[in-house]
N, C-alpha and C positions, 0 to 999 in steps of 0.2 A: 247212496246215504239218503234217509229215511226224511218224510218231512219236517218229524218233531225236530229232527238233529240240528246240533248248530253245528252254523256253516263254518269248515273250515277256510283258512285263507292259505293260497298257492302262493308265495313270493314268488315264482318265478313268472308263473302266469299272470298273477298281480302288475310285474313289472313293463308288458309289454303293453301296443297299443290299439291293438285289434283286440274288440270285443268276443269274447271267447264263451260259450255254453257247452255243457256237454246234459246228457237225457239219458234214460233208461230206457229199458224194452217197452215200457208205460206211458212214455213219453213226460215223463215230467221230467223238471231240470234238477240235475245231481250238483251241478256246480255252473258256477257266476263269476267270473273277475272282474276286476275293480273299471277295467273299459268296459263290459256291456253295462253295469253299474252308470257310468257318466254318457253313456252314449243312450240308453233308454232312460237314463231317470228315474232308473227302480233300481233300491237299495237289496241286495242281494238276500240278507234275509225274508223279504217277501217274494222273493223267486223260488229258492228253492224249495223245492215238492211241488211247484205247480206246475200245470201245463204248458208247455213251451208258445201255444199259441196264444194263450193270455195273457202271457207277458209281453211277446213282442209283437202279437197284433199284425203282420205282417201282409200284404198283399197275396201272398202266395199260400196263406195256411187255408186256405178254403181248397182243397180242387187238387193245387201245385205246391205242395209243403217241397221243396227240394231236398231237405232230410229226411222226410220219409220215400224220394223218391229215392236215394242215396241206401237208407234200411231195409230198399225192398229188392235193389240190383245188384247191389254191393258197388257200384260207381260212383264214384266222389263227384262230383258240382262243382266248377273253379268260377270265380268271379262272376257270380249271376247278381246281375242288378236285381232291386227290389227297395219297395218302400214297406216302412214299418210306423206304429204312432209312437209315439215315445208317452210317458209318463204323466203330459200335458196335453196329449190328444194333439200332438204337433204331427204332421207325415215328417218323415227324414228318409232320404234316400242313403241304402245302403248297400255292401258291395259284399254276398255273402260265398261259403265254402265251405264243404260238407265231406263227412269222413266217418266212417265206423270207428265203432268203438269196440275194442277187444280185451277181453282178461288174457292171465299170462300165458292159456291153455289156447289161445287163439278164436275163445268160442266168442261172438257177436253179444256185448250186454249192453247196447244203446249207439249214440252218435255223438259226434263232437260238430258244433257249426263253429268259423271264426269269420268277425264281420267288420268291416271298418265303414267309417263314417264319410258319407261323398257330399254332405252339404257343406264344407269349402269348395270343392270343386264347381261342384253344382254351382253356385252363386261367382264363381268365376268363369265360368261358361257362362253364364249368362251373362256377365260383363264384357264380358269379351264382345259378344252374339249386339250385345248394344253400340258397341263402335263401329258394327255393321249396319246398321237398322235405318231408317229416314220411317219415319210415321210407320206403314204398315208395310213397309220396300226392305227386304231384307236380302244384302249379296257381301260378298268378299269380292268378286270380280272385278277387275281394272277399269271395264268400262262402265259399268253400274255406278262406279264408284266416283266416275268423272261426271254421271249425269247425278248422281246425287251433289258434288260438289256445286255445280249451275242451279241446281232445283231453288234455294233461297230467293237468287237474281230474277229467275224465274218468273217467281210468286208474286214479285214486289212490282214485278211488270203490268202495264195495263192490257199488252199485248196478244193477241191468239194465239193460241199453242196447239202443233199437227203435234199429236203421239201415235207412231209408226209401232208397228210389232205383231206376229204372229197372233194364232188366238191363245189365249189362255199364259199368255206373259206377262197380266197386270198392269196393263193399260190405264183402267180404272183406277186402279191403285195409284197411278204419276197421276191423274186428273185429280184424287182426292188430295192429296200430299200437294198440291198446286194451293188449291185452294187453302187448306191446311194451314197452309205458310203464308199465306197473303193478306192484306189486312181486310180481304171480306168471308175471314174466316168465320165471322160470328153470323153471316147470312147464309142462304139455305143452298147447298151444293143437290143439285137436279139433273139426275140421269135420261137420257132417251135412248134406247139402241135403234137406230136409224133402220138398221137393216130387217127388225121384227115387224116393220107395218107397213101395209100399204100406201100409196101417195098422199090417199082421201083421207085416212085416217091420220094419218103423222101430221096432216098441215092441219086437223084440227086438238091434237093433242099438242102443237107447239107452239100455234098461236090463240088456241082458243077461239071460241065461235059466238055470237050473237044472238039472244031466240029468232026464229025464225029463220034460222040461216038454211035450216032442212027440215024437213016434215018431223022429225024426232026431236026437234032443238025449242025446246020448251022453256027454257029459261038462260042467262047467259051463263056460259064456262070459262071462266078463262083459263090459259094453258101454258104450258109449262114457260116460256119465257115472262110471264106473270108472276109463277111460282120462282123462280129462283131472281126474282128483284132487286138489287144491290148485293147479290151473291155470282156464283157460277152454275153454270149449264153446259153438262158434257154430253156430247152427239157423236158418240160412238155409230162404230160401223158409215161412216160420211160417205164413203165412196159408194157405199148401196143407193144414193137419194137418188129421184128422176130429174131430169133436167129441168123440170119445171119446179120443183121444189128447192134445184141451187138458185133459180132464181133468185127464190124471196129471201133463201140464206143470203146472197148476196148484199140483197136491197138493205139488212139490216146490218151486217157487216159495214156497209159504206155510209149509210145513216142513221146506223144506230133506231131504227125506228119498224114496226110490222102495225099490220090490221088485221084485226080475228075475223074471220070467216063471216061476209052479212055486214061488216062493215066499213065504212068508204075513208073513217077517221083513224089516222096515226097517232101509233101509242109507243112513246117515246120510254126506252127500256133502260135500265142500268143493269148490262148484266155482260159478264164475263165468258168468255168461248173459249171451251177447249175442244177439240176436237178428235178423232183416234178413228183409226182404219187400219185391216191388218191387210188390205192393199195395195201396190204400188200407182199412189196417186200422179205420177210423174209420167208414168206408163200409159194412165188411161186419160190424162189432157194428148198425147200424142196419137193416142186412137180414136178423139173423139167423143171420150166418154163421160170426158168430166171439165168443168168450162176453167178456162185457163187461168180465168181473170177471179174468180171463186178459191182456185185452189194458191194462188198466190196470198192471198187474203187472208187465206187460213193457215198456212207458211210458212208467217212471220219467224217464229220460233220454233222450232222441229225437234224432237227427241226419239232418240229412233232406240226400241227395249232391244236388246238381244234375245235369240232363243236362248231355252236353258241347256242344250246340245252344246251353245258355246260357253257354256259358265257351270260345268259340271262341278266344281268347287264349291257352289254353294248347293248340292246338293245335301249336304250332312247339315247345315245350319236352317234350310227350310225344311227337312224331316224335324227336328228338333222343334220350331215354331210348330209346326203343325200338330206334334204329339203335343205338347204343352195346349195348343187351342183346344183339342177333343176331348182330353181328360177332365178341362174344364166344362167341356161340353154337354160330355157322357158320363162326367161322376167317374171315370175311371183310375187309375195310377200304374198306366205304360209308363217305365223307365225312359227307356230308348228302342232302339234296336241291334240286333247283333251283327256281329264283323261281317257274316253267311248274307244277310240280309242288305247290309248296305255297302257290302260287294255289288249284289243283284242291281240294287237302285240305281249306283253308280254306272253300269255297265249299258243302261237304258239311254238312249237316244230322243226319246221324252217328243212325239210328236206333238201331243200335245200340251207342251210346255208345263210352266209349274201348276197351272189346274188338272193336270196328269198326274203328276206328284201326287196333290192333296186327297184326290180321288185314291192312289195307291195306298195311301194313309187312311185313310177314311174304312177303307174295306179290310186293311189291316185288322183295325179297330176290333171291326166287327168278329173277325176268328178269333185276335188275344183279347183274353180276357185279364190278365195280370203279367206282372215281370216285365219280358222283351219281347218285340216284335221278332220271331223269328222268318230265318228263310220260308216256310213253312205258310205262312200267312201272306203269301206275296201270291201273282200268279204266275200259276206254271210257266208259261214261256217267257216271260219277262227274267228267269233266271236260267235260261236254255237257251234262246236264241236271239239275247242283244248283241251288240258291234263288237263287245270285246271278245265272243265268243263265251262259251259254256260257264255256270259260275264256278269257284276250284271251293275250295273249301277253306277255312277261316284263318289258316296259318296263311294261307298265298294272298289271303279279301285285305292287305295292305298292297301288295303291290299291284293288283288290279283297280285297285281307287291310284295307286299312281301314274298308271297307266292311260286312267279314262282320264286323272287332269291332266299329263301334258298330250292326249291328242286332242283333248281341250283346248290347251295351250298354242299348240302348233296352228289346229285350224282356226283361232282367233287373227294368230297371223300370216296367215296368205301357205301355211307351208313352211314361210320361211323360216329355219334352222337357229341363221343371224337374229332375226326380231325376236324371237321367240328368247331364245338363249339370254338374250339382254335385258329382256321385261322379266323374266324368272331370274334373275341375277347371278346367271351361272357360267360360266365359260363355255363357248362351243362344244368343245372336245368333252366337255362334261355330260352336254344333254347327247352328245354320237354315242357315247358308254350306253346313260338310258336307254336309251331306245333300242338300242341292242340288247342291252339285258333282256329286258322288259318284252323283246320280240316284237317289237312295233314294224309298221309298214306303213308310215305312214307318206302319201303320193308328196312328189316335187312338186315347189312350187311354181 
């Protein structure tokens, strides 16, 4: 159809809910159905005869055109997620499928692309995700949900809190959530990594100093306790502080006063302490490396954050969260991850926990310009040496994710089949069948 021809309405194409358009060999749109008009906001009279990239304005038009790949290779692309700009300039997620367009003699005369609007699905996914989100912490894991349920009560109390968990599990996020849910939310939240500073610097950093306290002290300098007045002071890696510093912290927790370096006048501070560590403080107490009285002072309320390998069901939620985050930061339009890529991510045991997953997605963003993150955008070892074995093709991706989820659930319940089945709401024989069908070999309780 020429650009100056009157566009013909095809009643069959106009009756379907998916957008459909065809292009000729010069990439000019030759047909444009009613659903395509509704999804893009562009009337067919304006679309016919125009280059398709000027109408869809898709995230893949420059360099990664799906229809272009099909025209070049003859291979159809099925259900690839991309974004387009509609007539009002709004980003709209869609799923596209491409095919060659041939005449009666079998000669290629162009291409056809069908697409469906994913806006409602995306809204539903975000609504579901909000159900598993507290402040900036996201999880559907039952142990994390238990922590979420007590966070408001903990936030309302004035008690000192100890957050324990491996590096990268999000201990500072929990401390921030406690602060933001408390009556102190309008006051400062101040974080200090106790393990990153030598003892002398940590002392002046926390308590400040008076002019003349040491050679370079030309004027008074308030410390982090003063900065956090009325708010919350987060002491990360408290297990690394020296015995002398432990004494000073103990005095503050007992008397709520401290003295800056070079001063003998106690200062009263209205500061709530949230401490965190990746170490087992109870074991350090037994080894005489951590004061028992300080341990009991900071261990009034304890939150134990499970590692990511014990809650692999959170990986898809976290991946979606990080994709949204990096899209905003980097101005990209990455839609999501492919089944292959998610299979690789679900098969990893994450020694670096959530921080490691975030770094993997950030790396993928560097390599992936648009569309969705594929397996090749992830580090090679991730897809070949994970605990679940070599990554499989997309047809088996769901099985691998299911296997990873079951192994995570079994691990959480000390490998007890009975307790795992009860937690999952299935019969024990069903769980046994699943274990056998997926070829798993979990240890006995």
